C-alpha positions in Angstrom: 19.7 38.2 8.6 22.1 35.1 7.9 19.5 32.5 6.8 15.8 32.1 6.1 14.0 28.8 5.7 10.4 27.8 4.9 9.2 24.2 5.8 7.6 22.6 3.0 5.9 19.2 2.6 8.3 16.9 0.8 5.3 15.2 -1.3 3.3 18.4 -2.1 5.9 21.3 -2.1 3.4 23.3 -0.2 4.4 25.3 3.0 3.5 23.7 6.3 2.9 27.0 8.0 6.2 27.6 9.7 9.8 28.5 9.1 13.0 29.7 10.6 15.0 32.9 10.4 18.6 33.0 11.8 20.2 36.2 12.7 23.9 37.1 13.3 23.2 39.4 16.1 21.3 38.2 19.4 20.0 41.6 20.1 18.0 41.6 16.9 16.2 38.6 18.2 15.6 40.2 21.5 14.1 43.0 19.7 11.9 41.0 17.6 10.6 38.9 20.5 9.8 42.0 22.4 7.1 42.8 19.9 3.8 41.0 20.3 2.7 41.9 16.7 4.2 40.9 13.4 2.7 40.9 10.1 3.9 39.4 6.8 2.2 40.1 3.4 -0.8 41.2 5.4 -1.2 38.1 7.7 -0.3 38.3 11.2 2.4 35.7 12.2 3.5 34.1 15.4 7.2 34.4 16.4 8.9 32.3 19.1 12.4 31.3 19.8 13.4 28.1 18.3 15.6 25.3 19.9 18.4 23.8 18.2 20.6 20.7 18.7 23.8 19.6 17.7 24.2 16.3 15.9 27.1 13.8 16.2 28.6 15.1 13.0 28.7 18.8 14.5 25.8 19.9 12.3 23.2 22.1 13.9 19.5 21.0 13.3 16.7 23.3 14.3 13.8 21.7 16.3 10.3 23.1 16.1 9.2 24.9 19.3 6.2 23.9 21.6 3.7 25.7 19.3 4.4 23.1 16.6 4.2 20.3 18.7 0.7 21.6 20.0 -0.4 21.8 16.4 0.6 18.1 15.6 -1.9 17.3 18.5 -4.7 19.2 16.6 -3.9 17.5 13.3 -5.8 14.4 11.8 -4.5 12.1 9.0 -7.3 11.2 6.4 -7.0 8.5 3.8 -9.1 6.4 1.4 -10.5 9.7 -0.2 -12.7 9.4 -3.4 -10.8 10.3 -6.5 -11.9 11.4 -10.1 -14.1 14.0 -11.4 -16.6 13.7 -8.4 -13.6 13.0 -6.0 -13.5 14.4 -2.5 -12.4 18.2 -2.2 -10.7 20.3 0.5 -14.3 21.9 1.0 -15.8 18.3 1.6 -13.2 17.5 4.2 -13.8 20.9 6.0 -17.7 20.6 5.9 -17.6 17.1 7.1 -15.2 17.6 10.0 -16.7 20.9 11.2 -19.3 18.8 12.9 -16.7 17.8 15.4 -15.1 21.2 16.0 -14.0 24.3 14.5 -11.5 23.4 11.5 -8.4 25.4 11.1 -7.3 24.0 7.9 -8.3 21.1 5.6 -6.3 20.1 2.6 -5.8 17.1 0.3 -2.3 16.1 -0.9 -1.8 16.4 -4.7 -2.3 12.5 -5.2 -5.9 13.3 -4.0 -6.1 10.1 -2.0 -5.3 11.4 1.5 -5.0 14.7 3.4 -4.8 16.4 6.8 -7.3 18.2 8.8 -6.3 20.6 11.5 -8.7 21.5 14.2 -8.6 24.5 16.7 -8.4 22.1 19.6 -7.0 18.7 20.2 -10.5 17.7 21.7 -12.0 17.7 18.3 -9.4 15.1 17.1 -10.1 12.9 20.0 -13.9 13.0 19.2 -13.3 12.2 15.6 -11.1 9.2 16.7 -13.8 8.1 19.2 -16.0 7.4 16.3 -15.4 4.2 14.3 -17.0 4.8 10.9 -16.7 7.9 8.8 -18.0 8.7 5.4 -18.3 11.7 3.1 -21.3 11.7 0.6 -21.6 7.9 1.4 -18.0 7.1 0.7 -16.1 5.4 3.6 -12.8 7.1 4.8 -10.1 6.3 7.2 -8.9 8.5 9.8 -5.9 8.3 12.1 -3.4 10.5 14.0 -0.3 11.3 11.9 2.8 9.5 12.6 5.2 11.5 14.7 8.9 11.1 14.0 9.5 8.8 17.0 6.7 6.7 15.8 8.3 6.3 12.5 11.6 5.5 13.9 10.2 2.7 16.1 8.2 1.4 13.0 11.4 1.3 11.0 13.1 -0.6 13.8 10.3 -3.1 14.1 10.2 -3.6 10.4 13.7 -4.5 10.2 13.0 -7.3 12.7 10.2 -8.7 10.8 9.7 -11.0 7.9 6.6 -12.2 5.7 6.0 -15.8 5.7 3.7 -17.1 2.7 2.1 -20.5 2.0 1.5 -21.3 5.7 -1.0 -24.2 6.2 -3.9 -23.4 8.3 -3.1 -26.8 10.0 0.4 -25.3 11.1 0.3 -24.2 14.6 2.0 -21.0 15.9 4.2 -23.1 18.2 5.2 -25.0 15.1 6.2 -21.8 13.4 8.1 -20.5 16.3 9.9 -23.7 16.7 10.8 -23.6 13.1 12.1 -19.9 13.2 14.2 -20.4 16.4 17.0 -21.7 14.5 17.7 -18.1 13.3 17.1 -16.5 16.8 14.3 -15.7 19.5 10.9 -15.0 18.3 9.0 -12.2 19.8 5.5 -12.5 18.2 3.6 -14.1 15.1 1.2 -11.8 13.5 -1.7 -12.5 11.3 -3.2 -15.8 12.4 -5.6 -14.8 15.0 -9.1 -16.5 15.0 -10.5 -13.9 12.8 -7.9 -14.6 10.1 -7.6 -18.5 10.4 -7.8 -19.0 6.8 -4.8 -16.8 6.0 -2.0 -18.4 4.0 0.3 -15.5 5.0 1.5 -14.3 8.5 4.6 -12.2 9.9 7.3 -13.2 12.1 8.8 -10.8 14.5 12.3 -11.4 16.0 14.1 -10.1 18.9 16.9 -8.9 16.6 17.5 -7.5 13.0 20.2 -10.2 12.7 17.8 -13.0 13.2 15.4 -11.5 10.5 18.2 -11.2 8.0 19.4 -14.8 8.6 15.7 -15.8 8.0 15.3 -14.0 4.7 18.5 -15.4 3.6 16.7 -18.5 3.1 13.6 -17.6 0.8 12.3 -21.1 0.5 12.3 -23.1 3.6 10.6 -26.5 4.7 8.9 -27.3 7.8 9.8 -30.6 9.7 6.1 -31.8 8.7 7.2 -31.3 5.1 5.2 -27.9 4.4 7.1 -25.5 2.3 7.3 -21.8 3.3 8.2 -18.6 1.3 9.9 -15.9 3.4 10.7 -12.4 2.4 11.6 -9.2 4.2 9.2 -6.5 5.2 9.9 -3.4 3.2 10.3 0.0 4.9 7.0 1.5 5.4 8.5 5.2 5.4 9.7 5.0 1.8 7.5 4.3 -1.2 8.8 1.7 -3.6 5.4 1.2 -5.2 3.9 2.6 -8.5 0.4 2.7 -9.5 -0.4 2.3 -13.3 -3.2 4.2 -15.0 -4.7 3.8 -18.5 -3.4 0.0 -18.7 -5.0 -2.1 -21.6 -8.1 -3.8 -20.2 -6.4 -7.3 -20.8 -3.0 -6.6 -19.2 -1.3 -9.5 -17.4 1.0 -9.4 -14.5 3.3 -11.6 -16.7 3.6 -8.8 -19.5 4.1 -6.2 -16.8 6.8 -8.2 -15.3 8.6 -8.7 -18.7 8.7 -5.0 -19.1 9.4 -3.3 -15.7 12.0 -5.8 -14.6 14.3 -4.1 -16.8 14.5 -1.1 -14.6 15.2 -3.2 -11.3 14.1 -6.1 -9.2 10.5 -6.3 -8.4 9.0 -7.5 -5.1 5.4 -7.9 -5.9 2.7 -7.0 -8.4 -1.2 -6.8 -8.2 -3.9 -6.2 -10.7 -5.8 -4.0 -8.3 -5.0 -1.1 -5.9 -6.1 -0.4 -2.3 -4.7 3.1 -3.0 -7.7 4.2 -5.0 -10.4 2.6 -2.8 -10.8 -0.7 -4.3 -13.9 -2.6 -4.1 -13.8 -5.4 -1.5 -15.3 -8.6 -1.3 -15.7 -10.9 1.7 -14.1 -14.6 1.4 -14.3 -16.7 4.6 -14.7 -13.3 6.8 -11.8 -11.8 5.2 -11.7 -8.9 2.7 -10.0 -9.0 -0.7 -9.3 -6.1 -3.2 -11.1 -6.9 -6.4 -11.0 -3.8 -8.5 -9.0 -4.3 -11.7 -7.7 -1.5 -14.0 -5.2 0.0 -11.6 -2.3 -2.3 -11.3 0.4 -1.8 -8.9 4.2 -2.7 -8.8 6.4 -2.8 -5.7 10.2 -2.7 -6.5 12.8 -3.7 -4.0 14.7 -0.5 -4.2 13.3 2.9 -3.9 15.8 4.2 -6.3 14.2 2.2 -9.0 10.9 3.9 -8.6 12.7 7.3 -9.2 14.3 6.1 -12.4 10.9 4.4 -13.6 9.0 7.7 -12.8 11.6 9.9 -15.0 10.8 8.0 -18.2 7.6 7.5 -20.5 6.3 4.1 -20.7 4.4 2.2 -23.7 2.9 -1.2 -22.9 0.8 -3.1 -25.3 0.9 -0.1 -27.6 -0.6 2.0 -24.8 1.0 4.9 -23.1 0.9 4.6 -19.4 0.5 7.0 -16.6 2.5 6.3 -13.7 2.3 7.6 -10.0 4.1 6.9 -6.9 2.2 5.4 -4.1 2.1 6.7 -0.7 2.3 4.0 1.7 0.2 5.6 4.2 -2.6 5.9 1.8 -2.5 2.1 1.3 -2.6 1.3 5.0 -6.0 0.2 6.4 -7.5 -2.6 8.4 -8.8 -4.1 5.4 -5.5 -4.3 3.6 -3.7 -5.7 6.9 -6.3 -8.5 7.3 -6.1 -9.9 3.7 -5.3 -13.6 3.0 -2.6 -14.5 0.7 -3.8 -13.1 -2.7 -1.0 -15.1 -4.6 -3.4 -18.2 -4.6 -6.2 -16.3 -6.6 -7.1 -15.7 -10.1 -9.3 -13.0 -11.6 -11.9 -13.9 -14.3 -13.7 -11.2 -16.3 -16.5 -11.1 -18.8 -18.5 -13.9 -17.3 -22.4 -14.1 -18.1 -24.4 -12.9 -15.1 -26.3 -16.3 -15.5 -23.1 -18.4 -14.4 -23.1 -19.8 -10.9 -20.3 -20.5 -8.5 -20.7 -24.2 -9.2 -20.3 -23.9 -12.8 -16.9 -22.0 -12.2 -15.7 -24.5 -9.6 -16.7 -27.4 -12.0 -14.7 -25.9 -14.8 -11.5 -26.2 -12.8 -12.5 -29.4 -11.4 -12.2 -31.0 -14.9 -8.6 -30.0 -14.7 -8.2 -31.8 -11.4 -7.9 -28.5 -9.5 -9.7 -28.0 -6.2 -11.3 -24.5 -5.7 -11.2 -23.0 -2.2 -13.7 -20.0 -2.8 -15.6 -18.1 -5.7 -16.7 -14.7 -5.2 -18.6 -12.6 -7.7 -18.1 -8.9 -8.0 -17.8 -5.9 -10.2 -21.0 -6.4 -12.1 -21.4 -4.7 -15.5 -24.5 -4.2 -17.7 -24.3 -7.8 -19.3 -21.4 -9.5 -17.7 -19.6 -9.8 -14.4 -16.2 -10.7 -12.8 -15.3 -13.1 -10.1 -12.2 -13.9 -7.9 -11.3 -17.6 -7.5 -9.2 -18.8 -4.7 -7.3 -22.0 -4.7 -5.3 -23.8 -2.1 -1.7 -23.6 -3.3 0.4 -21.6 -5.6 1.2 -24.6 -8.0 -2.5 -24.6 -9.0 -2.6 -20.9 -9.9 0.9 -21.4 -11.9 -0.8 -24.4 -13.6 -3.7 -22.3 -14.6 -1.8 -19.4 -16.0 0.5 -21.8 -18.1 -2.5 -23.4 -19.7 -4.3 -20.0 -20.5 -1.1 -18.2 -21.6 -0.7 -19.5 -25.2 -4.3 -17.8 -25.7 -3.5 -14.5 -23.9 -5.7 -15.6 -21.0 -8.8 -16.2 -23.0 -10.7 -19.4 -22.5 -14.4 -20.7 -22.6 -16.5 -21.3 -19.6 -20.2 -22.3 -19.9 -19.9 -21.6 -23.7 -18.8 -17.9 -22.8 -15.4 -16.3 -23.7 -13.7 -15.1 -20.6 -10.4 -13.7 -19.5 -8.3 -15.3 -16.9 -5.4 -13.7 -15.1 -3.2 -14.0 -12.0 -4.4 -11.6 -9.3 -1.1 -11.2 -7.4 2.6 -12.1 -7.7 5.4 -12.1 -5.2 9.1 -12.5 -5.9 9.3 -15.4 -3.6 7.2 -17.3 -5.9 9.9 -17.3 -8.9 11.3 -20.9 -9.2 13.4 -19.8 -12.1 13.2 -18.2 -15.4 9.7 -17.0 -15.8 7.9 -18.7 -18.9 6.1 -15.7 -20.0 4.1 -15.7 -23.3 3.2 -12.6 -25.3 1.4 -12.7 -28.6 3.6 -10.2 -30.5 0.8 -9.6 -33.1 -1.3 -8.2 -30.5 1.2 -6.9 -27.9 4.4 -4.8 -28.0 6.6 -3.4 -25.3 8.9 -0.4 -25.5 10.3 2.6 -23.5 10.2 6.0 -24.8 
């Protein structure tokens, strides 16, 4: 025996159920294959001849045999699982999906937000996917087929040809956008502006070539012929996590404070006070779903290596030690997430009295000559509630945050003391040095 290798999941470290053994003498291989029965540690194992390919560099890489490919067809990817003390368990997964066929294995990844179910037959997977809605103990979950290597490669290639565009007016037509971006190269498609998402201020432009996308992102702020201003940013690689989730943050934490602290590690792409990764509560605004669960902020960096450095350190923000976790991109992907409008033009208001109406909230901002697009209440507590307020442009949100910053976001609405915070921030919004106000008597930042 020259070499042995057990294939493990790069996230969990657990065995994927197969491995490779390399022998010096081919006759040994023939002898092993001639026997139909093999037992390791009391468990029967299946043995077959592995294929191998030679790369351009001359290295030999082993490819899984047909049995492994067949197993992939029997596997199901499950995300959006319930977390916490009463979270979804491996047994919950097995019990639920057994209704579709015999389950060979059901396991949840360490993060406990997604997992995999392997059936005895591929037909069970097809039956699961034919059903649109799935829930375990009343908790809605998402199901899909695991991404194959070729699928990941295609996604990576498409991502490199795609850019995100923000601050798009509903009055701007797709033809006008295509005409604008043609100066960088031929446009293949405009995503995110269908009839169900007509109120969205964000879309994606897919070019024919990566060079065109690079040229477009080289101008992060662009102006349409009609005078509208666009913010352009690259789509990050979906196969590599550049996002961290923050637990145990102070109840009044702001994105400005988080930016001030975490930008010392590297450039930040975007931040959000909420997280889809942990099954946020959503509200419906103009037919589009929005995440509205505070308390689990997420920070996305421009470089995946920054995430590695951040996770290796202990962090204390505003006098409280934070628990950080890398976010798996697949666990964040959902139809709801992909259909969201631009969250950058929204603020979150906490501690509102339950008697406050939407009109009262809108009137408060009207006194500041600000026009409100929408007001949605959510996250009701015993005596108070929270709401998400949408505006028509980024400047209005910036004006609000500048006004409330001196008092750490605390203002009075309808004689009640409430907390106003920015809901989402993108690096393309930065117009210069951030004007961040931190009350040093109440807040302090340092790295352990």
